[in-house]
Predicted model as a PDB file, atoms N, CA, C, CB and O in Angstrom, pLDDT in the B-factor column:
MODEL        1                                                                  
ATOM      1  N   MET A   1      11.579 -14.113   1.082  1.00 71.00           N  
ATOM      2  CA  MET A   1      11.452 -12.869   0.359  1.00 71.00           C  
ATOM      3  C   MET A   1      11.102 -11.752   1.340  1.00 71.00           C  
ATOM      4  CB  MET A   1      10.387 -12.986  -0.754  1.00 71.00           C  
ATOM      5  O   MET A   1      10.132 -11.872   2.088  1.00 71.00           O  
ATOM      6  N   ASN A   2      11.861 -10.693   1.348  1.00 94.00           N  
ATOM      7  CA  ASN A   2      11.592  -9.545   2.207  1.00 94.00           C  
ATOM      8  C   ASN A   2      10.686  -8.551   1.507  1.00 94.00           C  
ATOM      9  CB  ASN A   2      12.895  -8.868   2.624  1.00 94.00           C  
ATOM     10  O   ASN A   2      10.755  -8.369   0.292  1.00 94.00           O  
ATOM     11  N   THR A   3       9.833  -7.908   2.299  1.00 95.00           N  
ATOM     12  CA  THR A   3       8.975  -6.872   1.744  1.00 95.00           C  
ATOM     13  C   THR A   3       9.371  -5.521   2.317  1.00 95.00           C  
ATOM     14  CB  THR A   3       7.491  -7.173   2.033  1.00 95.00           C  
ATOM     15  O   THR A   3       9.940  -5.427   3.405  1.00 95.00           O  
ATOM     16  N   VAL A   4       9.054  -4.477   1.555  1.00 96.00           N  
ATOM     17  CA  VAL A   4       9.387  -3.105   1.925  1.00 96.00           C  
ATOM     18  C   VAL A   4       8.124  -2.265   1.811  1.00 96.00           C  
ATOM     19  CB  VAL A   4      10.531  -2.531   1.025  1.00 96.00           C  
ATOM     20  O   VAL A   4       7.390  -2.370   0.828  1.00 96.00           O  
ATOM     21  N   LYS A   5       7.869  -1.424   2.820  1.00 96.00           N  
ATOM     22  CA  LYS A   5       6.716  -0.530   2.744  1.00 96.00           C  
ATOM     23  C   LYS A   5       7.056   0.610   1.797  1.00 96.00           C  
ATOM     24  CB  LYS A   5       6.319   0.012   4.156  1.00 96.00           C  
ATOM     25  O   LYS A   5       8.058   1.303   1.974  1.00 96.00           O  
ATOM     26  N   VAL A   6       6.203   0.798   0.782  1.00 97.00           N  
ATOM     27  CA  VAL A   6       6.436   1.855  -0.198  1.00 97.00           C  
ATOM     28  C   VAL A   6       5.368   2.943  -0.154  1.00 97.00           C  
ATOM     29  CB  VAL A   6       6.499   1.264  -1.584  1.00 97.00           C  
ATOM     30  O   VAL A   6       5.520   3.995  -0.775  1.00 97.00           O  
ATOM     31  N   TYR A   7       4.279   2.684   0.588  1.00 95.00           N  
ATOM     32  CA  TYR A   7       3.217   3.675   0.662  1.00 95.00           C  
ATOM     33  C   TYR A   7       2.454   3.518   1.966  1.00 95.00           C  
ATOM     34  CB  TYR A   7       2.266   3.548  -0.539  1.00 95.00           C  
ATOM     35  O   TYR A   7       2.223   2.405   2.439  1.00 95.00           O  
ATOM     36  N   SER A   8       2.069   4.645   2.536  1.00 92.00           N  
ATOM     37  CA  SER A   8       1.201   4.682   3.698  1.00 92.00           C  
ATOM     38  C   SER A   8       0.286   5.877   3.519  1.00 92.00           C  
ATOM     39  CB  SER A   8       2.016   4.767   5.038  1.00 92.00           C  
ATOM     40  O   SER A   8       0.756   7.002   3.352  1.00 92.00           O  
ATOM     41  N   GLY A   9      -1.019   5.640   3.552  1.00 90.00           N  
ATOM     42  CA  GLY A   9      -1.945   6.745   3.347  1.00 90.00           C  
ATOM     43  C   GLY A   9      -3.383   6.313   3.491  1.00 90.00           C  
ATOM     44  O   GLY A   9      -3.683   5.254   4.043  1.00 90.00           O  
ATOM     45  N   ASN A  10      -4.276   7.159   2.981  1.00 87.00           N  
ATOM     46  CA  ASN A  10      -5.708   6.871   3.103  1.00 87.00           C  
ATOM     47  C   ASN A  10      -6.147   5.845   2.065  1.00 87.00           C  
ATOM     48  CB  ASN A  10      -6.532   8.160   2.952  1.00 87.00           C  
ATOM     49  O   ASN A  10      -5.403   5.520   1.139  1.00 87.00           O  
ATOM     50  N   GLU A  11      -7.363   5.342   2.234  1.00 86.00           N  
ATOM     51  CA  GLU A  11      -7.884   4.271   1.375  1.00 86.00           C  
ATOM     52  C   GLU A  11      -7.982   4.665  -0.091  1.00 86.00           C  
ATOM     53  CB  GLU A  11      -9.240   3.847   1.860  1.00 86.00           C  
ATOM     54  O   GLU A  11      -7.671   3.866  -0.974  1.00 86.00           O  
ATOM     55  N   ILE A  12      -8.408   5.881  -0.350  1.00 90.00           N  
ATOM     56  CA  ILE A  12      -8.611   6.316  -1.734  1.00 90.00           C  
ATOM     57  C   ILE A  12      -7.288   6.377  -2.489  1.00 90.00           C  
ATOM     58  CB  ILE A  12      -9.301   7.687  -1.770  1.00 90.00           C  
ATOM     59  O   ILE A  12      -7.175   5.858  -3.599  1.00 90.00           O  
ATOM     60  N   MET A  13      -6.302   7.002  -1.891  1.00 93.00           N  
ATOM     61  CA  MET A  13      -4.991   7.097  -2.539  1.00 93.00           C  
ATOM     62  C   MET A  13      -4.324   5.725  -2.624  1.00 93.00           C  
ATOM     63  CB  MET A  13      -4.084   8.079  -1.776  1.00 93.00           C  
ATOM     64  O   MET A  13      -3.640   5.426  -3.602  1.00 93.00           O  
ATOM     65  N   ALA A  14      -4.522   4.899  -1.608  1.00 93.00           N  
ATOM     66  CA  ALA A  14      -3.935   3.556  -1.617  1.00 93.00           C  
ATOM     67  C   ALA A  14      -4.493   2.731  -2.771  1.00 93.00           C  
ATOM     68  CB  ALA A  14      -4.198   2.842  -0.281  1.00 93.00           C  
ATOM     69  O   ALA A  14      -3.761   1.962  -3.395  1.00 93.00           O  
ATOM     70  N   ALA A  15      -5.773   2.884  -3.055  1.00 94.00           N  
ATOM     71  CA  ALA A  15      -6.378   2.153  -4.177  1.00 94.00           C  
ATOM     72  C   ALA A  15      -5.740   2.576  -5.495  1.00 94.00           C  
ATOM     73  CB  ALA A  15      -7.904   2.391  -4.225  1.00 94.00           C  
ATOM     74  O   ALA A  15      -5.488   1.740  -6.363  1.00 94.00           O  
ATOM     75  N   SER A  16      -5.481   3.866  -5.643  1.00 96.00           N  
ATOM     76  CA  SER A  16      -4.839   4.364  -6.856  1.00 96.00           C  
ATOM     77  C   SER A  16      -3.417   3.821  -6.984  1.00 96.00           C  
ATOM     78  CB  SER A  16      -4.821   5.897  -6.858  1.00 96.00           C  
ATOM     79  O   SER A  16      -3.013   3.374  -8.057  1.00 96.00           O  
ATOM     80  N   VAL A  17      -2.664   3.862  -5.890  1.00 97.00           N  
ATOM     81  CA  VAL A  17      -1.291   3.350  -5.890  1.00 97.00           C  
ATOM     82  C   VAL A  17      -1.296   1.854  -6.193  1.00 97.00           C  
ATOM     83  CB  VAL A  17      -0.600   3.626  -4.527  1.00 97.00           C  
ATOM     84  O   VAL A  17      -0.481   1.378  -6.983  1.00 97.00           O  
ATOM     85  N   LYS A  18      -2.200   1.122  -5.574  1.00 96.00           N  
ATOM     86  CA  LYS A  18      -2.325  -0.324  -5.789  1.00 96.00           C  
ATOM     87  C   LYS A  18      -2.543  -0.628  -7.266  1.00 96.00           C  
ATOM     88  CB  LYS A  18      -3.485  -0.902  -4.949  1.00 96.00           C  
ATOM     89  O   LYS A  18      -1.875  -1.495  -7.829  1.00 96.00           O  
ATOM     90  N   ASN A  19      -3.469   0.076  -7.891  1.00 97.00           N  
ATOM     91  CA  ASN A  19      -3.758  -0.149  -9.308  1.00 97.00           C  
ATOM     92  C   ASN A  19      -2.548   0.120 -10.184  1.00 97.00           C  
ATOM     93  CB  ASN A  19      -4.914   0.725  -9.753  1.00 97.00           C  
ATOM     94  O   ASN A  19      -2.250  -0.660 -11.089  1.00 97.00           O  
ATOM     95  N   LYS A  20      -1.848   1.216  -9.925  1.00 97.00           N  
ATOM     96  CA  LYS A  20      -0.683   1.566 -10.749  1.00 97.00           C  
ATOM     97  C   LYS A  20       0.428   0.542 -10.605  1.00 97.00           C  
ATOM     98  CB  LYS A  20      -0.160   2.949 -10.374  1.00 97.00           C  
ATOM     99  O   LYS A  20       1.069   0.180 -11.592  1.00 97.00           O  
ATOM    100  N   LEU A  21       0.663   0.074  -9.391  1.00 98.00           N  
ATOM    101  CA  LEU A  21       1.720  -0.921  -9.184  1.00 98.00           C  
ATOM    102  C   LEU A  21       1.344  -2.246  -9.832  1.00 98.00           C  
ATOM    103  CB  LEU A  21       1.988  -1.124  -7.681  1.00 98.00           C  
ATOM    104  O   LEU A  21       2.191  -2.898 -10.444  1.00 98.00           O  
ATOM    105  N   GLU A  22       0.097  -2.647  -9.707  1.00 97.00           N  
ATOM    106  CA  GLU A  22      -0.340  -3.901 -10.341  1.00 97.00           C  
ATOM    107  C   GLU A  22      -0.273  -3.800 -11.857  1.00 97.00           C  
ATOM    108  CB  GLU A  22      -1.768  -4.258  -9.904  1.00 97.00           C  
ATOM    109  O   GLU A  22       0.085  -4.776 -12.517  1.00 97.00           O  
ATOM    110  N   GLU A  23      -0.608  -2.647 -12.425  1.00 97.00           N  
ATOM    111  CA  GLU A  23      -0.511  -2.455 -13.880  1.00 97.00           C  
ATOM    112  C   GLU A  23       0.931  -2.566 -14.348  1.00 97.00           C  
ATOM    113  CB  GLU A  23      -1.089  -1.089 -14.284  1.00 97.00           C  
ATOM    114  O   GLU A  23       1.188  -2.972 -15.481  1.00 97.00           O  
ATOM    115  N   ALA A  24       1.878  -2.207 -13.479  1.00 97.00           N  
ATOM    116  CA  ALA A  24       3.303  -2.291 -13.811  1.00 97.00           C  
ATOM    117  C   ALA A  24       3.855  -3.696 -13.566  1.00 97.00           C  
ATOM    118  CB  ALA A  24       4.097  -1.268 -12.993  1.00 97.00           C  
ATOM    119  O   ALA A  24       5.041  -3.945 -13.782  1.00 97.00           O  
ATOM    120  N   GLY A  25       2.995  -4.610 -13.115  1.00 97.00           N  
ATOM    121  CA  GLY A  25       3.429  -5.986 -12.899  1.00 97.00           C  
ATOM    122  C   GLY A  25       4.119  -6.220 -11.566  1.00 97.00           C  
ATOM    123  O   GLY A  25       4.827  -7.213 -11.395  1.00 97.00           O  
ATOM    124  N   ILE A  26       3.918  -5.312 -10.624  1.00 97.00           N  
ATOM    125  CA  ILE A  26       4.545  -5.437  -9.312  1.00 97.00           C  
ATOM    126  C   ILE A  26       3.552  -6.086  -8.348  1.00 97.00           C  
ATOM    127  CB  ILE A  26       5.012  -4.047  -8.778  1.00 97.00           C  
ATOM    128  O   ILE A  26       2.425  -5.618  -8.193  1.00 97.00           O  
ATOM    129  N   SER A  27       3.984  -7.162  -7.709  1.00 96.00           N  
ATOM    130  CA  SER A  27       3.149  -7.836  -6.707  1.00 96.00           C  
ATOM    131  C   SER A  27       3.150  -7.015  -5.432  1.00 96.00           C  
ATOM    132  CB  SER A  27       3.655  -9.285  -6.427  1.00 96.00           C  
ATOM    133  O   SER A  27       4.193  -6.524  -4.999  1.00 96.00           O  
ATOM    134  N   ILE A  28       1.987  -6.867  -4.836  1.00 96.00           N  
ATOM    135  CA  ILE A  28       1.876  -6.043  -3.633  1.00 96.00           C  
ATOM    136  C   ILE A  28       1.179  -6.790  -2.511  1.00 96.00           C  
ATOM    137  CB  ILE A  28       1.127  -4.755  -3.938  1.00 96.00           C  
ATOM    138  O   ILE A  28       0.486  -7.784  -2.727  1.00 96.00           O  
ATOM    139  N   VAL A  29       1.386  -6.279  -1.308  1.00 95.00           N  
ATOM    140  CA  VAL A  29       0.660  -6.725  -0.126  1.00 95.00           C  
ATOM    141  C   VAL A  29       0.075  -5.467   0.494  1.00 95.00           C  
ATOM    142  CB  VAL A  29       1.591  -7.520   0.894  1.00 95.00           C  
ATOM    143  O   VAL A  29       0.792  -4.496   0.739  1.00 95.00           O  
ATOM    144  N   VAL A  30      -1.239  -5.487   0.750  1.00 93.00           N  
ATOM    145  CA  VAL A  30      -1.903  -4.336   1.348  1.00 93.00           C  
ATOM    146  C   VAL A  30      -2.242  -4.689   2.790  1.00 93.00           C  
ATOM    147  CB  VAL A  30      -3.186  -3.932   0.544  1.00 93.00           C  
ATOM    148  O   VAL A  30      -2.856  -5.722   3.059  1.00 93.00           O  
ATOM    149  N   ARG A  31      -1.841  -3.834   3.701  1.00 90.00           N  
ATOM    150  CA  ARG A  31      -2.242  -3.984   5.101  1.00 90.00           C  
ATOM    151  C   ARG A  31      -3.185  -2.834   5.397  1.00 90.00           C  
ATOM    152  CB  ARG A  31      -0.997  -3.991   6.087  1.00 90.00           C  
ATOM    153  O   ARG A  31      -2.777  -1.676   5.488  1.00 90.00           O  
ATOM    154  N   ASP A  32      -4.443  -3.177   5.544  1.00 83.00           N  
ATOM    155  CA  ASP A  32      -5.495  -2.182   5.717  1.00 83.00           C  
ATOM    156  C   ASP A  32      -5.939  -2.169   7.171  1.00 83.00           C  
ATOM    157  CB  ASP A  32      -6.694  -2.472   4.780  1.00 83.00           C  
ATOM    158  O   ASP A  32      -6.785  -2.970   7.568  1.00 83.00           O  
ATOM    159  N   ASN A  33      -5.382  -1.273   7.964  1.00 68.00           N  
ATOM    160  CA  ASN A  33      -5.728  -1.190   9.377  1.00 68.00           C  
ATOM    161  C   ASN A  33      -7.135  -0.657   9.592  1.00 68.00           C  
ATOM    162  CB  ASN A  33      -4.734  -0.316  10.103  1.00 68.00           C  
ATOM    163  O   ASN A  33      -7.714  -0.866  10.658  1.00 68.00           O  
ATOM    164  N   ILE A  34      -7.698   0.030   8.597  1.00 58.00           N  
ATOM    165  CA  ILE A  34      -9.079   0.508   8.708  1.00 58.00           C  
ATOM    166  C   ILE A  34     -10.011  -0.694   8.782  1.00 58.00           C  
ATOM    167  CB  ILE A  34      -9.457   1.430   7.504  1.00 58.00           C  
ATOM    168  O   ILE A  34     -10.854  -0.772   9.675  1.00 58.00           O  
ATOM    169  N   GLN A  35      -9.865  -1.627   7.851  1.00 56.00           N  
ATOM    170  CA  GLN A  35     -10.708  -2.814   7.841  1.00 56.00           C  
ATOM    171  C   GLN A  35     -10.456  -3.678   9.076  1.00 56.00           C  
ATOM    172  CB  GLN A  35     -10.464  -3.628   6.568  1.00 56.00           C  
ATOM    173  O   GLN A  35     -11.395  -4.216   9.661  1.00 56.00           O  
ATOM    174  N   SER A  36      -9.199  -3.808   9.468  1.00 50.00           N  
ATOM    175  CA  SER A  36      -8.876  -4.604  10.650  1.00 50.00           C  
ATOM    176  C   SER A  36      -9.524  -4.019  11.892  1.00 50.00           C  
ATOM    177  CB  SER A  36      -7.363  -4.690  10.839  1.00 50.00           C  
ATOM    178  O   SER A  36     -10.081  -4.752  12.710  1.00 50.00           O  
ATOM    179  N   ALA A  37      -9.455  -2.709  12.035  1.00 50.00           N  
ATOM    180  CA  ALA A  37     -10.047  -2.057  13.207  1.00 50.00           C  
ATOM    181  C   ALA A  37     -11.565  -2.186  13.196  1.00 50.00           C  
ATOM    182  CB  ALA A  37      -9.647  -0.577  13.256  1.00 50.00           C  
ATOM    183  O   ALA A  37     -12.179  -2.392  14.242  1.00 50.00           O  
ATOM    184  N   THR A  38     -12.166  -2.066  12.025  1.00 50.00           N  
ATOM    185  CA  THR A  38     -13.620  -2.185  11.913  1.00 50.00           C  
ATOM    186  C   THR A  38     -14.082  -3.591  12.283  1.00 50.00           C  
ATOM    187  CB  THR A  38     -14.079  -1.835  10.491  1.00 50.00           C  
ATOM    188  O   THR A  38     -15.059  -3.757  13.013  1.00 50.00           O  
ATOM    189  N   LEU A  39     -13.386  -4.588  11.783  1.00 51.00           N  
ATOM    190  CA  LEU A  39     -13.759  -5.967  12.084  1.00 51.00           C  
ATOM    191  C   LEU A  39     -13.590  -6.290  13.565  1.00 51.00           C  
ATOM    192  CB  LEU A  39     -12.929  -6.928  11.248  1.00 51.00           C  
ATOM    193  O   LEU A  39     -14.329  -7.103  14.120  1.00 51.00           O  
ATOM    194  N   ALA A  40     -12.615  -5.651  14.197  1.00 50.00           N  
ATOM    195  CA  ALA A  40     -12.367  -5.898  15.612  1.00 50.00           C  
ATOM    196  C   ALA A  40     -13.283  -5.069  16.506  1.00 50.00           C  
ATOM    197  CB  ALA A  40     -10.919  -5.604  15.945  1.00 50.00           C  
ATOM    198  O   ALA A  40     -13.310  -5.267  17.721  1.00 50.00           O  
ATOM    199  N   GLY A  41     -14.039  -4.132  15.907  1.00 55.00           N  
ATOM    200  CA  GLY A  41     -14.961  -3.310  16.676  1.00 55.00           C  
ATOM    201  C   GLY A  41     -14.364  -2.023  17.201  1.00 55.00           C  
ATOM    202  O   GLY A  41     -14.939  -1.386  18.083  1.00 55.00           O  
ATOM    203  N   PHE A  42     -13.211  -1.629  16.668  1.00 57.00           N  
ATOM    204  CA  PHE A  42     -12.552  -0.390  17.083  1.00 57.00           C  
ATOM    205  C   PHE A  42     -12.643   0.630  15.961  1.00 57.00           C  
ATOM    206  CB  PHE A  42     -11.071  -0.646  17.468  1.00 57.00           C  
ATOM    207  O   PHE A  42     -12.835   0.272  14.799  1.00 57.00           O  
ATOM    208  N   GLY A  43     -12.508   1.879  16.307  1.00 55.00           N  
ATOM    209  CA  GLY A  43     -12.411   2.925  15.296  1.00 55.00           C  
ATOM    210  C   GLY A  43     -10.966   3.073  14.865  1.00 55.00           C  
ATOM    211  O   GLY A  43     -10.058   2.556  15.515  1.00 55.00           O  
ATOM    212  N   SER A  44     -10.756   3.783  13.762  1.00 52.00           N  
ATOM    213  CA  SER A  44      -9.398   3.983  13.280  1.00 52.00           C  
ATOM    214  C   SER A  44      -9.305   5.358  12.644  1.00 52.00           C  
ATOM    215  CB  SER A  44      -8.990   2.875  12.273  1.00 52.00           C  
ATOM    216  O   SER A  44     -10.177   5.747  11.867  1.00 52.00           O  
ATOM    217  N   LEU A  45      -8.265   6.084  12.964  1.00 55.00           N  
ATOM    218  CA  LEU A  45      -8.057   7.421  12.418  1.00 55.00           C  
ATOM    219  C   LEU A  45      -6.718   7.513  11.717  1.00 55.00           C  
ATOM    220  CB  LEU A  45      -8.145   8.471  13.518  1.00 55.00           C  
ATOM    221  O   LEU A  45      -5.806   6.732  11.988  1.00 55.00           O  
ATOM    222  N   GLY A  46      -6.607   8.473  10.812  1.00 56.00           N  
ATOM    223  CA  GLY A  46      -5.315   8.772  10.199  1.00 56.00           C  
ATOM    224  C   GLY A  46      -5.016   7.927   8.979  1.00 56.00           C  
ATOM    225  O   GLY A  46      -5.898   7.298   8.394  1.00 56.00           O  
ATOM    226  N   GLN A  47      -3.758   7.931   8.620  1.00 56.00           N  
ATOM    227  CA  GLN A  47      -3.304   7.219   7.436  1.00 56.00           C  
ATOM    228  C   GLN A  47      -2.961   5.791   7.831  1.00 56.00           C  
ATOM    229  CB  GLN A  47      -2.082   7.928   6.786  1.00 56.00           C  
ATOM    230  O   GLN A  47      -1.933   5.532   8.457  1.00 56.00           O  
ATOM    231  N   VAL A  48      -3.833   4.877   7.457  1.00 81.00           N  
ATOM    232  CA  VAL A  48      -3.725   3.542   8.008  1.00 81.00           C  
ATOM    233  C   VAL A  48      -3.682   2.418   6.971  1.00 81.00           C  
ATOM    234  CB  VAL A  48      -4.854   3.312   8.920  1.00 81.00           C  
ATOM    235  O   VAL A  48      -3.800   1.250   7.342  1.00 81.00           O  
ATOM    236  N   VAL A  49      -3.519   2.732   5.697  1.00 90.00           N  
ATOM    237  CA  VAL A  49      -3.380   1.700   4.681  1.00 90.00           C  
ATOM    238  C   VAL A  49      -1.921   1.709   4.231  1.00 90.00           C  
ATOM    239  CB  VAL A  49      -4.365   1.935   3.470  1.00 90.00           C  
ATOM    240  O   VAL A  49      -1.408   2.720   3.752  1.00 90.00           O  
ATOM    241  N   ASN A  50      -1.268   0.561   4.395  1.00 94.00           N  
ATOM    242  CA  ASN A  50       0.134   0.433   4.008  1.00 94.00           C  
ATOM    243  C   ASN A  50       0.241  -0.526   2.830  1.00 94.00           C  
ATOM    244  CB  ASN A  50       1.001  -0.060   5.201  1.00 94.00           C  
ATOM    245  O   ASN A  50      -0.453  -1.541   2.774  1.00 94.00           O  
ATOM    246  N   ILE A  51       1.116  -0.193   1.896  1.00 96.00           N  
ATOM    247  CA  ILE A  51       1.368  -1.062   0.748  1.00 96.00           C  
ATOM    248  C   ILE A  51       2.825  -1.487   0.787  1.00 96.00           C  
ATOM    249  CB  ILE A  51       1.029  -0.345  -0.600  1.00 96.00           C  
ATOM    250  O   ILE A  51       3.734  -0.668   0.917  1.00 96.00           O  
ATOM    251  N   TYR A  52       3.017  -2.793   0.670  1.00 97.00           N  
ATOM    252  CA  TYR A  52       4.347  -3.390   0.689  1.00 97.00           C  
ATOM    253  C   TYR A  52       4.612  -4.081  -0.641  1.00 97.00           C  
ATOM    254  CB  TYR A  52       4.489  -4.389   1.861  1.00 97.00           C  
ATOM    255  O   TYR A  52       3.697  -4.616  -1.266  1.00 97.00           O  
ATOM    256  N   VAL A  53       5.872  -4.066  -1.070  1.00 98.00           N  
ATOM    257  CA  VAL A  53       6.286  -4.779  -2.283  1.00 98.00           C  
ATOM    258  C   VAL A  53       7.526  -5.598  -1.952  1.00 98.00           C  
ATOM    259  CB  VAL A  53       6.566  -3.784  -3.468  1.00 98.00           C  
ATOM    260  O   VAL A  53       8.171  -5.385  -0.925  1.00 98.00           O  
ATOM    261  N   ASN A  54       7.850  -6.532  -2.831  1.00 97.00           N  
ATOM    262  CA  ASN A  54       9.081  -7.288  -2.662  1.00 97.00           C  
ATOM    263  C   ASN A  54      10.268  -6.341  -2.742  1.00 97.00           C  
ATOM    264  CB  ASN A  54       9.197  -8.405  -3.725  1.00 97.00           C  
ATOM    265  O   ASN A  54      10.247  -5.355  -3.478  1.00 97.00           O  
ATOM    266  N   GLU A  55      11.284  -6.651  -1.988  1.00 96.00           N  
ATOM    267  CA  GLU A  55      12.461  -5.791  -1.888  1.00 96.00           C  
ATOM    268  C   GLU A  55      13.051  -5.445  -3.258  1.00 96.00           C  
ATOM    269  CB  GLU A  55      13.517  -6.464  -1.033  1.00 96.00           C  
ATOM    270  O   GLU A  55      13.476  -4.311  -3.483  1.00 96.00           O  
ATOM    271  N   GLU A  56      13.077  -6.414  -4.165  1.00 97.00           N  
ATOM    272  CA  GLU A  56      13.674  -6.163  -5.482  1.00 97.00           C  
ATOM    273  C   GLU A  56      12.823  -5.241  -6.359  1.00 97.00           C  
ATOM    274  CB  GLU A  56      13.894  -7.477  -6.202  1.00 97.00           C  
ATOM    275  O   GLU A  56      13.324  -4.700  -7.345  1.00 97.00           O  
ATOM    276  N   ASP A  57      11.557  -5.055  -6.020  1.00 97.00           N  
ATOM    277  CA  ASP A  57      10.670  -4.156  -6.776  1.00 97.00           C  
ATOM    278  C   ASP A  57      10.517  -2.781  -6.131  1.00 97.00           C  
ATOM    279  CB  ASP A  57       9.305  -4.790  -6.925  1.00 97.00           C  
ATOM    280  O   ASP A  57       9.821  -1.920  -6.671  1.00 97.00           O  
ATOM    281  N   ALA A  58      11.153  -2.566  -4.990  1.00 97.00           N  
ATOM    282  CA  ALA A  58      10.926  -1.347  -4.213  1.00 97.00           C  
ATOM    283  C   ALA A  58      11.286  -0.070  -4.966  1.00 97.00           C  
ATOM    284  CB  ALA A  58      11.715  -1.408  -2.938  1.00 97.00           C  
ATOM    285  O   ALA A  58      10.509   0.885  -4.959  1.00 97.00           O  
ATOM    286  N   GLU A  59      12.427  -0.036  -5.604  1.00 97.00           N  
ATOM    287  CA  GLU A  59      12.841   1.192  -6.305  1.00 97.00           C  
ATOM    288  C   GLU A  59      11.902   1.518  -7.456  1.00 97.00           C  
ATOM    289  CB  GLU A  59      14.274   1.052  -6.831  1.00 97.00           C  
ATOM    290  O   GLU A  59      11.522   2.674  -7.644  1.00 97.00           O  
ATOM    291  N   LYS A  60      11.525   0.500  -8.227  1.00 97.00           N  
ATOM    292  CA  LYS A  60      10.585   0.707  -9.337  1.00 97.00           C  
ATOM    293  C   LYS A  60       9.251   1.209  -8.808  1.00 97.00           C  
ATOM    294  CB  LYS A  60      10.384  -0.600 -10.139  1.00 97.00           C  
ATOM    295  O   LYS A  60       8.651   2.118  -9.383  1.00 97.00           O  
ATOM    296  N   ALA A  61       8.787   0.618  -7.713  1.00 97.00           N  
ATOM    297  CA  ALA A  61       7.511   1.022  -7.114  1.00 97.00           C  
ATOM    298  C   ALA A  61       7.572   2.466  -6.635  1.00 97.00           C  
ATOM    299  CB  ALA A  61       7.145   0.095  -5.945  1.00 97.00           C  
ATOM    300  O   ALA A  61       6.639   3.233  -6.868  1.00 97.00           O  
ATOM    301  N   LYS A  62       8.645   2.839  -5.977  1.00 97.00           N  
ATOM    302  CA  LYS A  62       8.798   4.200  -5.467  1.00 97.00           C  
ATOM    303  C   LYS A  62       8.820   5.210  -6.607  1.00 97.00           C  
ATOM    304  CB  LYS A  62      10.078   4.318  -4.633  1.00 97.00           C  
ATOM    305  O   LYS A  62       8.291   6.314  -6.476  1.00 97.00           O  
ATOM    306  N   THR A  63       9.432   4.833  -7.720  1.00 97.00           N  
ATOM    307  CA  THR A  63       9.469   5.714  -8.896  1.00 97.00           C  
ATOM    308  C   THR A  63       8.062   5.912  -9.455  1.00 97.00           C  
ATOM    309  CB  THR A  63      10.402   5.132  -9.988  1.00 97.00           C  
ATOM    310  O   THR A  63       7.684   7.028  -9.812  1.00 97.00           O  
ATOM    311  N   ILE A  64       7.295   4.838  -9.532  1.00 96.00           N  
ATOM    312  CA  ILE A  64       5.920   4.917 -10.036  1.00 96.00           C  
ATOM    313  C   ILE A  64       5.066   5.782  -9.123  1.00 96.00           C  
ATOM    314  CB  ILE A  64       5.305   3.513 -10.163  1.00 96.00           C  
ATOM    315  O   ILE A  64       4.289   6.610  -9.599  1.00 96.00           O  
ATOM    316  N   ILE A  65       5.204   5.599  -7.820  1.00 96.00           N  
ATOM    317  CA  ILE A  65       4.426   6.370  -6.860  1.00 96.00           C  
ATOM    318  C   ILE A  65       4.811   7.849  -6.916  1.00 96.00           C  
ATOM    319  CB  ILE A  65       4.629   5.819  -5.442  1.00 96.00           C  
ATOM    320  O   ILE A  65       3.940   8.717  -6.849  1.00 96.00           O  
ATOM    321  N   ALA A  66       6.091   8.137  -7.036  1.00 95.00           N  
ATOM    322  CA  ALA A  66       6.567   9.516  -7.076  1.00 95.00           C  
ATOM    323  C   ALA A  66       6.143  10.254  -8.341  1.00 95.00           C  
ATOM    324  CB  ALA A  66       8.067   9.539  -6.960  1.00 95.00           C  
ATOM    325  O   ALA A  66       6.102  11.485  -8.358  1.00 95.00           O  
ATOM    326  N   ALA A  67       5.827   9.510  -9.402  1.00 92.00           N  
ATOM    327  CA  ALA A  67       5.432  10.125 -10.674  1.00 92.00           C  
ATOM    328  C   ALA A  67       4.060  10.777 -10.606  1.00 92.00           C  
ATOM    329  CB  ALA A  67       5.442   9.089 -11.776  1.00 92.00           C  
ATOM    330  O   ALA A  67       3.691  11.526 -11.511  1.00 92.00           O  
ATOM    331  N   ASP A  68       3.303  10.511  -9.558  1.00 69.00           N  
ATOM    332  CA  ASP A  68       1.971  11.114  -9.425  1.00 69.00           C  
ATOM    333  C   ASP A  68       2.057  12.557  -9.101  1.00 69.00           C  
ATOM    334  CB  ASP A  68       1.165  10.419  -8.374  1.00 69.00           C  
ATOM    335  O   ASP A  68       1.030  13.219  -8.954  1.00 69.00           O  
TER     336      ASP A  68                                                      
ENDMDL                                                                          
END                                                                             
């Protein structure tokens, strides 16, 4: 199964996007570089939370995200 990145942004907005996609029944994968950098002892700046969905759910996810 291939995944597609549908969102990249800060933690607060990523949490909102995550909730909306899960409410729509879309399975997601969150890659949180903020947490990864913190655990590794490094700092992290910028938009570092990425949300991925299965390829077949990408268009639906993008529509949900764009509706905000």
